[in-house]
Backbone bond lengths (Angstrom), bond angles and torsions (degrees), N, CA, C in turn:
res aa  C-N    CA-C-N  psi(-1)  N-CA   C-N-CA  omega(-1)  CA-C   N-CA-C  phi
1 Y - - - 1.491 - - 1.476 109.46 -
2 L 1.279 117.20 146.98 1.480 126.73 179.28 1.482 110.96 -134.32
3 L 1.280 116.06 124.38 1.491 117.53 179.16 1.637 104.06 -100.75
4 D 1.331 112.26 126.49 1.387 118.31 -179.61 1.483 111.01 -115.51
5 A 1.339 119.14 96.44 1.450 118.64 -179.86 1.496 115.45 -66.10
6 G 1.253 119.13 -26.91 1.449 123.05 175.79 1.594 111.57 -61.59
7 L 1.280 113.26 -52.59 1.495 119.75 178.71 1.537 110.18 -83.09
8 R 1.367 120.39 -9.80 1.499 125.53 176.99 1.524 106.30 60.54
9 R 1.330 121.65 50.81 1.382 128.62 175.07 1.537 115.52 -149.52
10 I 1.232 113.02 156.86 1.456 123.07 168.49 1.562 112.96 -102.36
11 F 1.258 114.52 127.48 1.526 114.33 -178.93 1.576 106.56 -116.28
12 R 1.345 112.65 151.26 1.453 124.47 174.64 1.506 106.35 -101.43
13 Y 1.304 119.82 124.59 1.435 124.68 171.47 1.530 114.02 -87.76
14 D 1.288 118.46 129.11 1.497 123.63 176.82 1.492 105.67 -101.34
15 D 1.245 115.35 108.97 1.537 121.28 178.95 1.451 112.85 -60.89
16 F 1.376 118.41 -40.93 1.352 123.20 -179.05 1.533 119.51 -65.06
17 Q 1.424 111.15 -46.37 1.482 116.01 172.49 1.462 118.51 -97.84
18 Q 1.358 113.67 4.80 1.504 123.92 177.86 1.516 109.30 48.01
19 T 1.253 119.21 53.09 1.487 127.27 174.94 1.511 113.26 -127.59
20 L 1.383 113.29 156.50 1.312 119.49 175.88 1.619 110.37 -113.96
21 T 1.365 118.91 127.45 1.405 119.07 179.43 1.512 106.57 -118.12
22 P 1.344 115.42 151.35 1.481 117.25 174.42 1.508 109.68 -65.22
23 F 1.386 112.27 143.44 1.407 118.45 176.33 1.633 110.27 -123.62
24 A 1.217 119.82 130.24 1.411 120.62 179.19 1.532 111.19 57.62
25 A 1.327 117.26 61.58 1.447 124.61 -169.93 1.418 119.01 -55.63
26 T 1.363 118.05 -19.28 1.361 123.72 -175.68 1.547 112.05 -90.75
27 L 1.325 118.58 -3.11 1.526 125.49 -176.27 1.612 109.87 -71.56
28 P 1.264 112.09 117.58 1.433 115.60 173.32 1.525 112.84 -82.38
29 V 1.393 115.32 86.16 1.399 122.66 -177.35 1.567 110.95 -67.39
30 K 1.257 114.27 140.63 1.535 116.94 -178.39 1.563 103.45 -138.90
31 S 1.389 119.09 156.03 1.327 125.54 173.23 1.459 112.51 -57.54
32 G 1.346 121.32 141.19 1.615 123.43 -175.96 1.512 109.41 97.66
33 M 1.331 122.00 -11.89 1.432 118.90 179.81 1.478 109.50 -83.88
34 N 1.372 115.54 155.46 1.448 122.70 -179.24 1.555 104.20 -135.51
35 I 1.334 111.83 148.11 1.507 119.09 178.26 1.488 111.68 -120.67
36 Y 1.417 112.02 152.02 1.365 114.19 -177.76 1.584 107.01 -141.19
37 A 1.329 125.46 128.82 1.340 128.92 179.20 1.532 107.70 -95.78
38 A 1.251 113.30 118.98 1.554 122.36 -169.90 1.560 103.64 -86.32
39 P 1.413 114.42 161.20 1.502 117.17 177.83 1.479 114.59 -63.27
40 D 1.356 116.04 -25.35 1.511 120.26 175.92 1.590 113.08 -78.12
41 M 1.336 117.01 7.12 1.488 124.79 -177.97 1.466 112.73 73.14
42 S 1.213 122.32 4.81 1.503 127.28 173.70 1.559 106.71 -75.20
43 V 1.327 113.18 156.29 1.603 114.41 178.67 1.499 105.51 -123.41
44 Y 1.274 115.50 138.40 1.408 127.63 167.98 1.493 114.35 -107.81
45 A 1.364 113.44 139.37 1.468 116.38 177.47 1.573 109.59 -135.71
46 T 1.396 114.15 119.41 1.419 118.16 178.60 1.557 112.48 -65.73
47 D 1.320 115.60 135.40 1.487 122.12 -176.84 1.590 107.51 -126.09
48 P 1.331 115.48 75.48 1.454 118.92 -176.22 1.529 115.32 -56.69
49 A 1.335 114.65 -36.19 1.407 117.63 -177.54 1.599 114.57 -63.20
50 H 1.288 111.29 -29.09 1.595 117.40 178.98 1.515 110.92 -107.56
51 K 1.338 120.18 8.82 1.452 124.80 175.09 1.599 110.99 56.61
52 Q 1.421 113.24 49.00 1.435 115.64 -175.94 1.511 106.54 -154.29
53 V 1.380 113.43 169.67 1.401 121.70 171.35 1.484 108.11 -120.79
54 L 1.282 118.10 120.85 1.457 124.39 -179.54 1.567 104.51 -77.01
55 H 1.310 114.14 150.99 1.554 119.60 178.72 1.486 104.34 -138.83
56 F 1.373 114.69 137.16 1.429 124.00 -176.59 1.559 108.95 -133.26
57 N 1.313 116.35 142.77 1.366 124.29 173.20 1.578 108.46 -69.24
58 W 1.288 116.02 164.35 1.569 118.52 -177.31 1.539 111.45 -55.97
59 D 1.359 120.25 -23.03 1.477 117.40 -179.42 1.516 109.57 -101.26
60 G 1.374 124.25 10.36 1.342 124.74 173.38 1.612 116.27 97.24
61 T 1.283 106.75 -1.07 1.598 114.93 176.50 1.480 107.54 -65.88
62 P 1.240 117.36 129.58 1.550 118.64 179.56 1.553 108.59 -70.54
63 L 1.334 110.70 139.53 1.469 120.92 170.81 1.533 110.59 -114.02
64 P 1.297 123.05 170.89 1.436 120.35 -173.37 1.619 108.03 -65.11
65 S 1.402 112.23 137.66 1.369 121.40 -178.10 1.517 109.50 -72.33
66 L 1.322 117.79 156.74 1.453 126.37 175.52 1.595 105.47 -91.07
67 V 1.295 113.12 119.13 1.499 121.76 177.54 1.435 109.64 -138.83
68 S 1.316 116.77 138.48 1.490 119.85 -178.75 1.572 104.26 -144.26
69 R 1.306 115.58 85.55 1.514 122.06 178.69 1.526 111.40 -56.32
70 G 1.367 109.95 132.64 1.446 118.18 -174.26 1.422 121.28 80.94
71 N 1.397 116.04 -11.14 1.472 124.13 -178.85 1.526 111.43 -113.55
72 M 1.396 114.48 -30.89 1.446 119.58 -170.87 1.458 110.10 -128.63
73 A 1.421 115.66 117.79 1.411 116.42 -173.72 1.618 108.94 -127.56
74 H 1.289 116.17 -17.11 1.421 117.12 -179.30 1.594 106.71 -157.79
75 P 1.385 114.28 75.56 1.463 119.61 -178.50 1.560 111.87 -64.50
76 V 1.336 117.89 133.16 1.489 119.89 179.36 1.451 110.84 -126.02
77 S 1.218 124.25 -2.62 1.550 121.94 -175.16 1.491 110.72 -165.24
78 V 1.297 114.73 142.66 1.487 118.98 -179.94 1.455 108.00 -134.89
79 V 1.312 118.32 145.46 1.457 124.05 177.35 1.486 106.64 -148.54
80 V 1.336 121.13 143.20 1.449 126.12 173.19 1.485 108.21 -112.29
81 D 1.331 114.32 119.59 1.485 118.62 179.85 1.479 112.22 -71.24
82 M 1.350 115.60 123.36 1.480 119.46 -172.32 1.606 113.98 -67.00
83 H 1.350 110.63 -23.84 1.483 120.14 -175.63 1.453 110.38 -73.38
84 N 1.304 117.65 -47.33 1.449 123.01 -173.82 1.528 118.69 -116.89
85 G 1.341 114.61 -0.51 1.555 118.82 -179.06 1.492 114.53 66.51
86 L 1.332 118.57 11.05 1.516 120.83 178.05 1.573 109.66 -75.72
87 A 1.228 121.81 140.20 1.367 128.79 170.84 1.516 111.59 -91.60
88 L 1.345 118.90 123.78 1.426 125.31 179.69 1.568 109.10 -104.71
89 V 1.300 118.99 134.10 1.498 118.46 179.83 1.468 102.39 -130.88
90 A 1.425 116.70 124.61 1.411 122.84 171.51 1.430 115.62 -86.29
91 D 1.308 117.71 130.41 1.472 120.75 -176.74 1.512 106.39 -110.50
92 S 1.430 117.41 122.94 1.502 120.61 -175.83 1.509 110.77 -81.88
93 L 1.339 121.19 -20.78 1.433 120.98 -179.48 1.576 111.77 -77.83
94 F 1.262 113.00 -45.10 1.564 115.68 177.70 1.471 115.44 -96.49
95 D 1.461 116.74 0.77 1.424 122.84 177.97 1.544 113.59 48.17
96 Q 1.399 111.45 53.38 1.443 117.06 -179.42 1.530 104.18 -144.48
97 I 1.324 109.89 172.92 1.528 122.23 177.09 1.453 111.50 -117.78
98 I 1.322 119.25 125.99 1.478 125.06 -179.14 1.550 105.85 -102.50
99 V 1.373 113.37 127.89 1.398 121.27 -178.44 1.610 112.59 -97.73
100 F 1.264 121.08 123.37 1.425 123.15 -178.78 1.474 111.12 -117.92
101 D 1.307 119.06 145.85 1.502 121.35 175.16 1.556 103.42 -85.93
102 N 1.319 115.22 -176.72 1.460 121.76 -172.01 1.568 111.70 -76.71
103 S 1.278 116.76 -7.79 1.506 120.05 171.92 1.513 115.57 -94.63
104 G 1.358 114.09 -5.36 1.454 122.18 175.39 1.558 113.78 91.92
105 T 1.321 112.28 15.46 1.425 121.28 174.79 1.480 115.26 -82.12
106 T 1.317 122.64 132.10 1.371 123.39 -176.41 1.514 109.23 -76.50
107 L 1.371 116.78 123.35 1.472 118.71 -173.70 1.583 107.96 -100.01
108 S 1.328 118.18 -39.28 1.345 119.75 -173.32 1.611 109.38 -163.72
109 V 1.413 110.53 165.62 1.520 114.81 173.76 1.499 104.39 -124.53
110 I 1.389 115.29 135.20 1.415 120.19 178.07 1.572 106.53 -107.49
111 K 1.253 113.43 125.75 1.563 115.32 176.98 1.498 106.70 -138.68
112 S 1.301 113.31 132.56 1.449 123.49 179.83 1.535 107.53 -115.27
113 R 1.313 116.05 128.28 1.550 121.60 178.77 1.559 107.31 -66.79
114 R 1.303 119.88 -14.04 1.472 117.88 -176.40 1.514 112.23 -93.52
115 I 1.289 117.32 2.81 1.458 124.17 176.39 1.473 111.77 -104.68
116 L 1.238 122.25 120.97 1.457 125.09 -172.42 1.516 111.76 -105.79
117 S 1.393 122.79 -26.73 1.437 119.78 -176.97 1.545 108.95 -161.59
118 I 1.314 111.33 103.04 1.508 118.62 -179.39 1.455 114.09 -76.47
119 A 1.433 113.00 119.59 1.479 113.68 173.44 1.477 114.44 -110.68
120 A 1.285 117.71 -19.96 1.519 124.14 -178.35 1.580 108.64 -169.81
121 M 1.294 115.01 162.46 1.468 120.32 174.88 1.470 108.71 -156.38
122 T 1.427 106.65 167.72 1.470 119.74 173.05 1.527 107.91 -158.46
123 T 1.311 116.40 175.84 1.453 118.18 177.68 1.594 102.41 -121.94
124 G 1.340 113.03 155.86 1.466 124.13 178.37 1.429 115.63 -159.78
125 P 1.301 123.37 -166.71 1.457 122.95 -172.96 1.490 116.73 -63.77
126 D 1.273 118.92 -23.94 1.543 123.48 179.02 1.431 112.17 -97.29
127 G 1.330 126.75 -2.21 1.413 127.75 -177.01 1.494 116.38 132.56
128 I 1.309 113.96 -133.07 1.410 120.77 -179.72 1.466 114.33 -110.68
129 Y 1.246 125.48 120.27 1.389 133.34 -166.89 1.618 104.97 -101.70
130 V 1.405 114.80 115.81 1.414 121.36 -169.00 1.511 109.28 -117.86
131 V 1.346 120.48 120.55 1.415 122.81 178.72 1.516 105.12 -79.33
132 D 1.321 116.92 112.72 1.463 124.18 -178.67 1.583 106.74 -105.51
133 R 1.409 113.06 91.97 1.416 116.48 -172.17 1.528 113.16 -65.92
134 L 1.332 121.94 -36.43 1.431 124.81 -176.48 1.523 109.09 -68.22
135 S 1.395 121.19 -37.62 1.418 125.30 177.00 1.538 113.23 -81.55
136 R 1.369 116.63 -10.60 1.394 124.59 -177.83 1.469 114.04 55.39
137 R 1.345 115.60 58.70 1.519 122.72 -176.79 1.548 106.15 -168.86
138 V 1.264 113.96 173.65 1.543 124.05 170.54 1.524 102.14 -109.31
139 A 1.293 114.73 133.45 1.446 124.67 176.12 1.571 103.69 -106.09
140 V 1.369 115.83 131.24 1.404 119.17 174.85 1.481 106.94 -109.95
141 I 1.378 112.84 119.97 1.489 122.37 -172.34 1.571 107.99 -116.00
142 G 1.266 115.74 160.14 1.502 123.48 165.65 1.530 110.39 -81.77
143 W 1.341 111.16 171.30 1.434 120.21 176.37 1.522 113.79 -63.55
144 D 1.259 119.50 -14.55 1.512 124.75 177.57 1.487 112.51 -99.79
145 G 1.407 115.10 2.51 1.444 119.89 -179.86 1.517 116.51 89.86
146 T 1.364 115.32 2.41 1.448 122.08 -179.95 1.580 112.09 -67.86
147 F 1.283 115.44 124.18 1.435 115.27 177.08 1.523 114.60 -68.15
148 R 1.385 119.64 129.79 1.381 120.69 -177.32 1.602 109.86 -103.16
149 Y 1.264 113.21 -55.44 1.548 118.34 177.46 1.440 108.79 -165.21
150 A 1.419 114.56 173.06 1.513 118.74 -179.69 1.503 106.34 -121.41
151 I 1.322 114.04 152.90 1.445 120.66 176.35 1.572 108.25 -125.01
152 G 1.388 113.68 138.89 1.482 117.07 174.59 1.513 111.25 88.87
153 V 1.176 122.65 4.78 1.508 126.62 176.06 1.531 110.87 -44.15
154 D 1.263 127.34 127.52 1.407 127.99 177.22 1.483 112.85 59.99
155 A 1.424 120.15 17.69 1.460 117.67 179.44 1.538 105.49 -127.30
156 L 1.398 121.90 -28.95 1.453 125.02 -179.45 1.466 112.02 -94.52
157 T 1.355 116.01 145.77 1.489 120.03 179.24 1.522 106.84 -107.97
158 E 1.334 116.57 -52.58 1.462 122.19 -175.15 1.520 106.70 -132.27
159 P 1.345 123.66 74.30 1.409 121.47 -177.93 1.455 111.94 -72.14
160 G 1.378 110.36 140.23 1.614 115.28 -175.17 1.435 106.88 -128.14
161 A 1.391 115.63 -109.30 1.477 118.50 179.91 1.393 118.26 -59.41
162 I 1.323 120.76 154.97 1.487 126.65 177.91 1.478 110.69 -144.66
163 A 1.382 112.31 148.15 1.479 120.34 173.58 1.483 105.54 -147.83
164 V 1.430 115.75 146.90 1.399 121.11 -177.45 1.470 106.54 -133.15
165 S 1.382 117.47 133.42 1.482 124.30 -178.18 1.604 106.16 -83.92
166 R 1.301 112.27 168.30 1.538 118.77 171.61 1.389 111.68 -61.57
167 D 1.431 122.85 -28.51 1.364 130.79 -179.10 1.522 111.61 -82.02
168 N 1.302 118.65 3.86 1.503 122.92 -176.82 1.439 114.00 68.69
169 I 1.284 117.10 27.91 1.518 120.23 169.10 1.609 107.90 -86.10
170 V 1.305 115.03 127.95 1.361 121.18 -172.24 1.534 113.12 -109.68
171 F 1.251 115.20 120.79 1.495 120.12 -178.41 1.608 109.42 -106.57
172 I 1.404 114.10 119.62 1.405 114.35 179.86 1.539 111.24 -128.42
173 C 1.413 113.48 127.53 1.422 118.04 -178.64 1.517 106.32 -82.41
174 D 1.300 115.57 132.39 1.412 123.42 173.12 1.573 113.68 -101.08
175 D 1.247 120.62 96.73 1.490 123.29 -171.72 1.495 113.73 -59.25
176 F 1.380 117.58 -19.37 1.453 119.49 -172.41 1.656 107.60 -73.43
177 D 1.283 116.11 -40.73 1.462 116.73 -178.79 1.502 111.12 -119.85
178 N 1.287 117.48 15.46 1.545 121.40 179.51 1.546 111.41 50.69
179 T 1.263 111.63 49.51 1.585 116.06 174.46 1.588 109.97 -118.51
180 I 1.268 110.72 161.29 1.478 120.21 175.56 1.526 104.01 -114.49
181 N 1.319 118.24 117.49 1.424 122.83 179.15 1.444 106.73 -99.76
182 T 1.347 116.20 139.06 1.451 126.44 178.81 1.497 112.26 -115.96
183 Y 1.462 110.29 127.95 1.500 116.47 -177.98 1.519 107.66 -125.38
184 R 1.269 118.10 149.28 1.471 120.57 174.97 1.508 106.55 -137.93
185 R 1.321 118.20 120.00 1.415 123.42 -177.15 1.561 107.25 -82.38
186 V 1.329 116.31 125.65 1.431 121.14 -179.10 1.509 105.59 -105.37
187 T 1.333 116.43 121.77 1.550 119.20 -178.50 1.529 106.50 -103.82
188 T 1.227 112.56 149.50 1.530 117.77 -174.19 1.526 106.15 -114.22
């Protein structure tokens, strides 16, 4: 999936035919939105301007949006945990993570005092990996918000996007110098 803010659309890329086709044609895409393709082939799109996360079926059919009044004011990142099917939405205004069940009901809010500025997040073997732009690091926290450890301390300048492999290899984009930094946590 490709979000094009200039054309104000989401496109689906077909690897076999090497073509782009419009997805969810009625979606008013704006700069600052992010998309996430879930394991069930549905697509989530953050909509910070309207304090919600849009949700679409695999074919672009709209599903109920994720909204949490009082908890979500500027959603910046979405991830669906493969183990429990819960959707996590990172909010950059309140610097917290809102947990939704598969019906869109808010289950809980995860907040860590050790995270100052959420820019992105994902999940991985050690918990929730949160890009903390102000602290210039990635904080790894548990599902209860407990701080576990930090990655990239004194090495990242403007951490942005993040991905984590099943083997706990962490890929962090540094927007300052347009690099991708790779980290692997070795446990003893």
